[in-house]
Backbone and ligand atoms as CSV (ligand in chain L), in Angstrom:
chain,resi,resn,atom,element,x,y,z
A,1,MET,N,N,128.700,206.414,60.860
A,1,MET,CA,C,127.511,205.750,61.229
A,1,MET,C,C,127.238,205.779,62.773
A,2,ASN,N,N,126.053,206.252,63.031
A,2,ASN,CA,C,125.734,206.276,64.554
A,2,ASN,C,C,125.477,204.834,65.022
A,3,ASN,N,N,126.311,204.322,66.069
A,3,ASN,CA,C,126.188,202.932,66.324
A,3,ASN,C,C,125.394,202.808,67.610
A,4,THR,N,N,124.701,203.821,68.101
A,4,THR,CA,C,123.949,203.628,69.284
A,4,THR,C,C,122.530,203.222,69.091
A,5,LEU,N,N,122.073,202.440,70.003
A,5,LEU,CA,C,120.767,201.878,70.005
A,5,LEU,C,C,119.822,203.052,70.628
A,6,TYR,N,N,118.679,203.048,70.123
A,6,TYR,CA,C,117.691,204.017,70.547
A,6,TYR,C,C,117.198,203.678,72.002
A,7,ILE,N,N,116.938,202.403,72.110
A,7,ILE,CA,C,116.579,201.941,73.431
A,7,ILE,C,C,117.524,200.818,73.955
A,8,VAL,N,N,118.143,200.948,74.865
A,8,VAL,CA,C,119.184,199.933,75.371
A,8,VAL,C,C,118.333,199.152,76.427
A,9,TRP,N,N,118.163,197.876,76.181
A,9,TRP,CA,C,117.404,196.978,77.025
A,9,TRP,C,C,118.213,196.737,78.331
A,10,ASN,N,N,117.594,196.921,79.458
A,10,ASN,CA,C,118.367,196.539,80.585
A,10,ASN,C,C,117.535,195.702,81.572
A,11,GLN,N,N,118.131,195.133,82.556
A,11,GLN,CA,C,117.520,194.238,83.518
A,11,GLN,C,C,116.186,194.794,84.272
A,12,ASN,N,N,116.273,196.167,84.336
A,12,ASN,CA,C,115.252,196.755,85.010
A,12,ASN,C,C,113.865,196.646,84.243
A,13,ASN,N,N,113.994,196.310,83.000
A,13,ASN,CA,C,112.865,196.307,82.111
A,13,ASN,C,C,112.253,194.786,82.246
A,14,GLU,N,N,112.900,193.929,82.812
A,14,GLU,CA,C,112.505,192.504,82.915
A,14,GLU,C,C,111.465,192.406,83.925
A,15,LEU,N,N,110.410,191.488,83.634
A,15,LEU,CA,C,109.413,191.141,84.615
A,15,LEU,C,C,109.712,189.823,85.205
A,16,GLY,N,N,110.695,189.066,84.704
A,16,GLY,CA,C,111.013,187.762,85.290
A,16,GLY,C,C,110.074,186.734,84.752
A,17,ILE,N,N,109.319,186.932,83.727
A,17,ILE,CA,C,108.355,185.904,83.084
A,17,ILE,C,C,109.043,185.826,81.588
A,18,SER,N,N,109.732,184.726,81.368
A,18,SER,CA,C,110.616,184.625,80.182
A,18,SER,C,C,109.854,184.912,78.900
A,19,ILE,N,N,108.686,184.381,78.713
A,19,ILE,CA,C,108.080,184.502,77.355
A,19,ILE,C,C,107.657,185.963,77.193
A,20,ILE,N,N,107.335,186.616,78.208
A,20,ILE,CA,C,106.858,188.031,78.186
A,20,ILE,C,C,108.134,188.976,77.899
A,21,ASP,N,N,109.196,188.693,78.704
A,21,ASP,CA,C,110.365,189.436,78.487
A,21,ASP,C,C,110.921,189.306,77.069
A,22,GLU,N,N,110.912,188.149,76.621
A,22,GLU,CA,C,111.387,187.796,75.281
A,22,GLU,C,C,110.527,188.576,74.224
A,23,GLN,N,N,109.230,188.671,74.352
A,23,GLN,CA,C,108.435,189.403,73.481
A,23,GLN,C,C,108.720,190.835,73.555
A,24,HIS,N,N,108.908,191.291,74.735
A,24,HIS,CA,C,109.106,192.697,74.996
A,24,HIS,C,C,110.454,193.161,74.230
A,25,ARG,N,N,111.449,192.248,74.399
A,25,ARG,CA,C,112.692,192.571,73.728
A,25,ARG,C,C,112.593,192.547,72.206
A,26,GLY,N,N,111.675,191.713,71.759
A,26,GLY,CA,C,111.295,191.701,70.262
A,26,GLY,C,C,110.787,193.042,69.768
A,27,ILE,N,N,109.898,193.562,70.608
A,27,ILE,CA,C,109.289,194.966,70.253
A,27,ILE,C,C,110.350,195.943,70.268
A,28,VAL,N,N,111.126,195.955,71.272
A,28,VAL,CA,C,112.189,196.963,71.387
A,28,VAL,C,C,113.184,196.869,70.247
A,29,ALA,N,N,113.468,195.576,69.834
A,29,ALA,CA,C,114.324,195.298,68.726
A,29,ALA,C,C,113.888,196.061,67.465
A,30,THR,N,N,112.466,195.810,67.325
A,30,THR,CA,C,111.845,196.302,66.135
A,30,THR,C,C,111.844,197.952,66.148
A,31,ILE,N,N,111.782,198.515,67.275
A,31,ILE,CA,C,111.719,199.950,67.436
A,31,ILE,C,C,113.218,200.384,67.084
A,32,ASN,N,N,114.203,199.710,67.565
A,32,ASN,CA,C,115.602,200.046,67.361
A,32,ASN,C,C,115.890,199.900,65.891
A,33,ALA,N,N,115.401,199.007,65.282
A,33,ALA,CA,C,115.641,198.899,63.699
A,33,ALA,C,C,115.012,200.122,63.014
A,34,PHE,N,N,113.783,200.493,63.402
A,34,PHE,CA,C,113.220,201.667,62.880
A,34,PHE,C,C,114.152,202.907,63.039
A,35,TYR,N,N,114.775,203.033,64.292
A,35,TYR,CA,C,115.590,204.199,64.559
A,35,TYR,C,C,116.826,204.166,63.663
A,36,TYR,N,N,117.298,203.025,63.396
A,36,TYR,CA,C,118.507,202.812,62.539
A,36,TYR,C,C,118.101,203.402,61.201
A,37,PHE,N,N,116.966,203.111,60.682
A,37,PHE,CA,C,116.663,203.604,59.343
A,37,PHE,C,C,116.372,205.093,59.308
A,38,ILE,N,N,115.767,205.673,60.385
A,38,ILE,CA,C,115.598,207.101,60.530
A,38,ILE,C,C,116.900,207.823,60.449
A,39,ASN,N,N,117.855,207.193,61.285
A,39,ASN,CA,C,119.151,207.851,61.358
A,39,ASN,C,C,119.918,207.999,60.018
A,40,ARG,N,N,119.448,206.936,59.117
A,40,ARG,CA,C,120.233,206.979,57.793
A,40,ARG,C,C,119.349,207.628,56.770
A,41,GLY,N,N,118.354,208.358,57.291
A,41,GLY,CA,C,117.428,209.146,56.323
A,41,GLY,C,C,116.410,208.388,55.641
A,42,ASN,N,N,116.170,207.126,55.972
A,42,ASN,CA,C,115.233,206.267,55.355
A,42,ASN,C,C,114.007,205.972,56.238
A,43,GLY,N,N,113.817,206.825,57.159
A,43,GLY,CA,C,112.663,206.500,58.154
A,43,GLY,C,C,111.363,206.448,57.469
A,44,LEU,N,N,111.054,207.244,56.510
A,44,LEU,CA,C,109.654,207.233,55.953
A,44,LEU,C,C,109.422,205.826,55.178
A,45,ASN,N,N,110.462,205.304,54.562
A,45,ASN,CA,C,110.271,204.076,53.856
A,45,ASN,C,C,110.180,202.901,54.911
A,46,ALA,N,N,110.765,203.138,56.061
A,46,ALA,CA,C,110.683,202.066,57.103
A,46,ALA,C,C,109.374,202.147,57.971
A,47,LEU,N,N,108.712,203.304,57.804
A,47,LEU,CA,C,107.579,203.446,58.796
A,47,LEU,C,C,106.512,202.342,58.585
A,48,ARG,N,N,106.009,202.131,57.312
A,48,ARG,CA,C,104.935,201.309,57.094
A,48,ARG,C,C,105.300,199.711,57.545
A,49,PRO,N,N,106.407,199.294,56.981
A,49,PRO,CA,C,106.818,197.944,57.456
A,49,PRO,C,C,107.014,197.779,58.913
A,50,THR,N,N,107.572,198.892,59.526
A,50,THR,CA,C,107.756,198.712,60.975
A,50,THR,C,C,106.387,198.577,61.742
A,51,LEU,N,N,105.435,199.531,61.286
A,51,LEU,CA,C,104.216,199.524,61.965
A,51,LEU,C,C,103.368,198.183,61.643
A,52,ASN,N,N,103.500,197.694,60.450
A,52,ASN,CA,C,102.970,196.405,60.154
A,52,ASN,C,C,103.349,195.336,61.019
A,53,MET,N,N,104.691,195.272,61.126
A,53,MET,CA,C,105.385,194.233,61.867
A,53,MET,C,C,104.972,194.269,63.343
A,54,LEU,N,N,105.016,195.531,63.895
A,54,LEU,CA,C,104.543,195.785,65.268
A,54,LEU,C,C,103.245,195.459,65.471
A,55,SER,N,N,102.346,195.761,64.563
A,55,SER,CA,C,100.952,195.416,64.929
A,55,SER,C,C,100.721,193.993,64.815
A,56,GLN,N,N,101.239,193.213,64.033
A,56,GLN,CA,C,100.988,191.656,64.029
A,56,GLN,C,C,101.757,191.090,65.239
A,57,TYR,N,N,102.994,191.673,65.581
A,57,TYR,CA,C,103.644,191.024,66.702
A,57,TYR,C,C,102.978,191.479,68.066
A,58,THR,N,N,102.425,192.641,68.065
A,58,THR,CA,C,101.749,193.181,69.227
A,58,THR,C,C,100.596,192.322,69.539
A,59,SER,N,N,99.830,191.928,68.442
A,59,SER,CA,C,98.632,191.107,68.700
A,59,SER,C,C,99.041,189.727,69.380
A,60,ILE,N,N,100.118,189.204,68.926
A,60,ILE,CA,C,100.470,187.891,69.529
A,60,ILE,C,C,100.936,188.281,70.953
A,61,HIS,N,N,101.618,189.296,71.113
A,61,HIS,CA,C,102.082,189.574,72.560
A,61,HIS,C,C,100.941,190.028,73.552
A,62,PHE,N,N,100.002,190.676,72.994
A,62,PHE,CA,C,98.813,191.028,74.003
A,62,PHE,C,C,98.182,189.761,74.263
A,63,ARG,N,N,97.953,188.994,73.221
A,63,ARG,CA,C,97.226,187.707,73.423
A,63,ARG,C,C,97.945,186.854,74.510
A,64,THR,N,N,99.274,186.769,74.506
A,64,THR,CA,C,100.047,185.998,75.486
A,64,THR,C,C,99.770,186.711,76.783
A,65,GLU,N,N,99.926,187.903,77.011
A,65,GLU,CA,C,99.598,188.557,78.317
A,65,GLU,C,C,98.236,188.298,78.900
A,66,GLU,N,N,97.400,188.602,77.926
A,66,GLU,CA,C,95.871,188.433,78.426
A,66,GLU,C,C,95.513,187.037,78.733
A,67,THR,N,N,95.989,186.079,77.971
A,67,THR,CA,C,95.732,184.599,78.232
A,67,THR,C,C,96.318,184.201,79.608
A,68,LEU,N,N,97.596,184.787,79.816
A,68,LEU,CA,C,98.207,184.421,81.177
A,68,LEU,C,C,97.367,185.064,82.361
A,69,MET,N,N,96.949,186.329,82.128
A,69,MET,CA,C,96.197,187.126,83.100
A,69,MET,C,C,94.893,186.315,83.426
A,70,LYS,N,N,94.255,185.843,82.305
A,70,LYS,CA,C,92.938,185.142,82.432
A,70,LYS,C,C,93.136,183.818,83.242
A,71,GLU,N,N,94.122,183.046,82.806
A,71,GLU,CA,C,94.386,181.719,83.413
A,71,GLU,C,C,94.690,181.907,84.833
A,72,THR,N,N,95.420,183.024,85.204
A,72,THR,CA,C,95.749,183.072,86.693
A,72,THR,C,C,94.718,183.985,87.484
A,73,GLY,N,N,93.684,184.329,86.832
A,73,GLY,CA,C,92.621,185.084,87.482
A,73,GLY,C,C,93.076,186.481,87.975
A,74,TYR,N,N,93.887,187.212,87.179
A,74,TYR,CA,C,94.389,188.527,87.501
A,74,TYR,C,C,93.213,189.575,87.542
A,75,LYS,N,N,92.962,190.217,88.679
A,75,LYS,CA,C,91.918,191.165,88.812
A,75,LYS,C,C,91.957,192.403,87.893
A,76,GLY,N,N,93.118,192.788,87.663
A,76,GLY,CA,C,93.185,193.957,86.810
A,76,GLY,C,C,93.136,193.799,85.358
A,77,ILE,N,N,92.626,192.508,84.893
A,77,ILE,CA,C,92.646,192.274,83.495
A,77,ILE,C,C,91.811,193.118,82.555
A,78,GLU,N,N,90.615,193.512,83.091
A,78,GLU,CA,C,89.853,194.406,82.189
A,78,GLU,C,C,90.541,195.744,81.850
A,79,GLU,N,N,91.028,196.341,83.007
A,79,GLU,CA,C,91.709,197.663,82.882
A,79,GLU,C,C,92.995,197.497,81.817
A,80,HIS,N,N,93.612,196.295,82.081
A,80,HIS,CA,C,94.830,196.088,81.316
A,80,HIS,C,C,94.443,195.964,79.803
A,81,ILE,N,N,93.398,195.269,79.597
A,81,ILE,CA,C,92.950,194.999,78.100
A,81,ILE,C,C,92.585,196.271,77.487
A,82,LEU,N,N,91.949,197.185,78.242
A,82,LEU,CA,C,91.555,198.465,77.748
A,82,LEU,C,C,92.910,199.326,77.285
A,83,LEU,N,N,93.910,199.199,78.094
A,83,LEU,CA,C,95.139,199.875,77.759
A,83,LEU,C,C,95.678,199.351,76.467
A,84,HIS,N,N,95.559,198.002,76.266
A,84,HIS,CA,C,96.087,197.375,74.975
A,84,HIS,C,C,95.247,197.913,73.833
A,85,GLU,N,N,94.071,197.990,73.998
A,85,GLU,CA,C,93.111,198.467,72.919
A,85,GLU,C,C,93.412,199.847,72.497
A,86,LYS,N,N,93.724,200.667,73.599
A,86,LYS,CA,C,93.972,202.125,73.389
A,86,LYS,C,C,95.375,202.287,72.682
A,87,LEU,N,N,96.237,201.494,72.900
A,87,LEU,CA,C,97.555,201.531,72.229
A,87,LEU,C,C,97.313,201.268,70.747
A,88,LYS,N,N,96.546,200.225,70.470
A,88,LYS,CA,C,96.298,199.917,69.009
A,88,LYS,C,C,95.719,201.188,68.258
A,89,GLN,N,N,94.808,201.758,68.994
A,89,GLN,CA,C,94.054,202.810,68.338
A,89,GLN,C,C,95.023,204.068,68.253
A,90,ASN,N,N,95.772,204.341,69.297
A,90,ASN,CA,C,96.686,205.471,69.321
A,90,ASN,C,C,97.683,205.310,68.282
A,91,THR,N,N,98.212,203.973,68.018
A,91,THR,CA,C,99.312,203.765,66.995
A,91,THR,C,C,98.717,204.198,65.623
A,92,ILE,N,N,97.541,203.862,65.378
A,92,ILE,CA,C,96.921,204.073,63.980
A,92,ILE,C,C,96.845,205.549,63.805
A,93,GLU,N,N,96.464,206.263,64.834
A,93,GLU,CA,C,96.466,207.769,64.812
A,93,GLU,C,C,97.874,208.447,64.492
A,94,ILE,N,N,98.804,207.926,65.294
A,94,ILE,CA,C,100.193,208.426,65.207
A,94,ILE,C,C,100.763,208.175,63.874
A,95,ALA,N,N,100.425,206.885,63.367
A,95,ALA,CA,C,100.901,206.479,62.133
A,95,ALA,C,C,100.495,207.514,60.974
A,96,ARG,N,N,99.132,207.841,61.192
A,96,ARG,CA,C,98.552,208.741,60.153
A,96,ARG,C,C,99.318,210.091,60.234
A,97,GLU,N,N,99.495,210.568,61.479
A,97,GLU,CA,C,100.172,211.847,61.657
A,97,GLU,C,C,101.586,211.830,61.020
A,98,ALA,N,N,102.331,210.797,61.389
A,98,ALA,CA,C,103.728,210.653,60.867
A,98,ALA,C,C,103.801,210.721,59.390
A,99,THR,N,N,102.815,209.998,58.807
A,99,THR,CA,C,102.750,209.896,57.254
A,99,THR,C,C,102.442,211.236,56.743
A,100,THR,N,N,101.372,211.904,57.332
A,100,THR,CA,C,100.931,213.236,56.789
A,100,THR,C,C,102.048,214.191,56.907
A,101,TYR,N,N,102.638,214.282,57.942
A,101,TYR,CA,C,103.723,215.357,58.161
A,101,TYR,C,C,105.077,214.805,57.683
A,102,LYS,N,N,105.194,213.657,57.132
A,102,LYS,CA,C,106.434,213.012,56.625
A,102,LYS,C,C,107.519,212.998,57.756
A,103,GLU,N,N,107.069,212.772,58.998
A,103,GLU,CA,C,107.945,212.752,60.084
A,103,GLU,C,C,107.939,211.468,60.841
A,104,PRO,N,N,108.750,210.501,60.487
A,104,PRO,CA,C,108.714,209.276,61.098
A,104,PRO,C,C,109.141,209.265,62.689
A,105,GLU,N,N,109.867,210.336,62.940
A,105,GLU,CA,C,110.260,210.449,64.454
A,105,GLU,C,C,109.025,210.584,65.260
A,106,ILE,N,N,107.899,211.120,64.736
A,106,ILE,CA,C,106.724,211.171,65.495
A,106,ILE,C,C,106.337,209.739,66.073
A,107,ALA,N,N,106.309,208.761,65.109
A,107,ALA,CA,C,105.985,207.513,65.468
A,107,ALA,C,C,107.126,206.853,66.381
A,108,LEU,N,N,108.369,207.122,66.048
A,108,LEU,CA,C,109.535,206.656,66.911
A,108,LEU,C,C,109.366,206.992,68.294
A,109,LYS,N,N,109.108,208.298,68.542
A,109,LYS,CA,C,109.063,208.728,70.006
A,109,LYS,C,C,107.910,208.199,70.595
A,110,PHE,N,N,106.749,208.171,70.022
A,110,PHE,CA,C,105.565,207.629,70.658
A,110,PHE,C,C,105.836,206.121,71.015
A,111,LEU,N,N,106.341,205.385,70.085
A,111,LEU,CA,C,106.557,203.932,70.421
A,111,LEU,C,C,107.440,203.768,71.587
A,112,LYS,N,N,108.619,204.506,71.583
A,112,LYS,CA,C,109.518,204.312,72.746
A,112,LYS,C,C,108.685,204.737,74.069
A,113,SER,N,N,108.084,205.834,74.068
A,113,SER,CA,C,107.471,206.303,75.342
A,113,SER,C,C,106.404,205.301,75.734
A,114,TRP,N,N,105.622,204.875,74.821
A,114,TRP,CA,C,104.432,204.043,75.245
A,114,TRP,C,C,104.942,202.694,75.689
A,115,TRP,N,N,105.839,202.023,74.913
A,115,TRP,CA,C,106.350,200.702,75.358
A,115,TRP,C,C,107.153,200.742,76.568
A,116,LEU,N,N,108.067,201.659,76.811
A,116,LEU,CA,C,108.715,201.644,77.982
A,116,LEU,C,C,107.949,202.005,79.175
A,117,GLY,N,N,107.047,202.951,78.945
A,117,GLY,CA,C,106.090,203.315,80.083
A,117,GLY,C,C,105.217,202.107,80.426
A,118,HIS,N,N,104.798,201.417,79.435
A,118,HIS,CA,C,103.818,200.232,79.717
A,118,HIS,C,C,104.541,199.146,80.411
A,119,ILE,N,N,105.838,198.802,79.778
A,119,ILE,CA,C,106.578,197.692,80.385
A,119,ILE,C,C,106.824,198.000,81.827
A,120,ASN,N,N,107.300,199.230,82.092
A,120,ASN,CA,C,107.793,199.435,83.419
A,120,ASN,C,C,106.642,199.922,84.346
A,121,GLY,N,N,105.550,200.109,83.871
A,121,GLY,CA,C,104.447,200.657,84.507
A,121,GLY,C,C,103.317,199.508,84.869
A,122,LYS,N,N,102.439,199.517,84.003
A,122,LYS,CA,C,101.267,198.543,84.199
A,122,LYS,C,C,101.534,197.090,84.026
A,123,ASP,N,N,102.694,196.828,83.223
A,123,ASP,CA,C,103.039,195.363,83.171
A,123,ASP,C,C,103.641,194.910,84.483
A,124,LYS,N,N,104.343,195.825,85.207
A,124,LYS,CA,C,104.930,195.426,86.473
A,124,LYS,C,C,103.932,195.207,87.480
A,125,LEU,N,N,102.775,195.671,87.326
A,125,LEU,CA,C,101.701,195.423,88.234
A,125,LEU,C,C,101.216,194.062,88.266
A,126,TYR,N,N,101.074,193.417,87.136
A,126,TYR,CA,C,100.538,192.085,86.980
A,126,TYR,C,C,101.634,191.057,87.322
A,127,ALA,N,N,102.966,191.454,87.092
A,127,ALA,CA,C,104.034,190.420,87.131
A,127,ALA,C,C,104.037,189.616,88.523
A,128,PRO,N,N,103.976,190.352,89.709
A,128,PRO,CA,C,104.056,189.550,90.947
A,128,PRO,C,C,102.948,188.519,91.018
A,129,HIS,N,N,101.669,188.839,90.549
A,129,HIS,CA,C,100.507,187.972,90.626
A,129,HIS,C,C,100.781,186.752,89.705
A,130,LEU,N,N,101.167,187.041,88.502
A,130,LEU,CA,C,101.465,185.967,87.579
A,130,LEU,C,C,102.522,184.992,88.080
A,131,LYS,N,N,103.684,185.556,88.529
A,131,LYS,CA,C,104.695,184.680,89.035
A,131,LYS,C,C,104.340,183.821,90.215
A,132,LYS,N,N,103.515,184.504,91.111
A,132,LYS,CA,C,103.224,183.756,92.258
A,132,LYS,C,C,102.291,182.567,91.935
A,133,THR,N,N,101.316,182.938,91.012
A,133,THR,CA,C,100.351,181.932,90.604
A,133,THR,C,C,100.910,180.809,89.773
A,134,LEU,N,N,101.927,181.248,88.999
A,134,LEU,CA,C,102.631,180.243,88.110
A,134,LEU,C,C,103.725,179.490,88.765
A,135,GLY,N,N,104.021,179.871,89.948
A,135,GLY,CA,C,105.239,179.420,90.720
A,135,GLY,C,C,106.462,179.703,90.054
A,136,ILE,N,N,106.644,180.920,89.516
A,136,ILE,CA,C,107.948,181.387,88.966
A,136,ILE,C,C,108.688,182.095,90.170
A,137,GLN,N,N,109.989,181.687,90.437
A,137,GLN,CA,C,110.719,182.386,91.414
A,137,GLN,C,C,111.176,183.743,90.929
L,1,FE2,FE,FE,100.585,194.862,78.763
């Protein structure tokens, strides 16, 4: 059995806002569970449940981020919401592709690169503003 995780969470991925970090870890955990099934040759069966779970949890997560951005008057909110919308759209397309070609790895790779890129990119941009406004050290 391959015992490695696909994404190993580390401190550099943290924004320092507990609820957001916690949710990000939840998303990463779901992607890792998906990888586990792919490794065991069961990726196609896990594709739909993984995407359903992610889609529901992602709505909660995006709502959390967007509400905090709104409450703190973050200026980049509109641009950030557009990225969230785009992810939802892209995930639907990728899911279709992965199903058509029977290659769950397509979805796996996309999820890893989008989420890590987003967490360490655009999310890092709003973090200082949120922390300052919310008084988080
Ligand atoms: Fe975000």
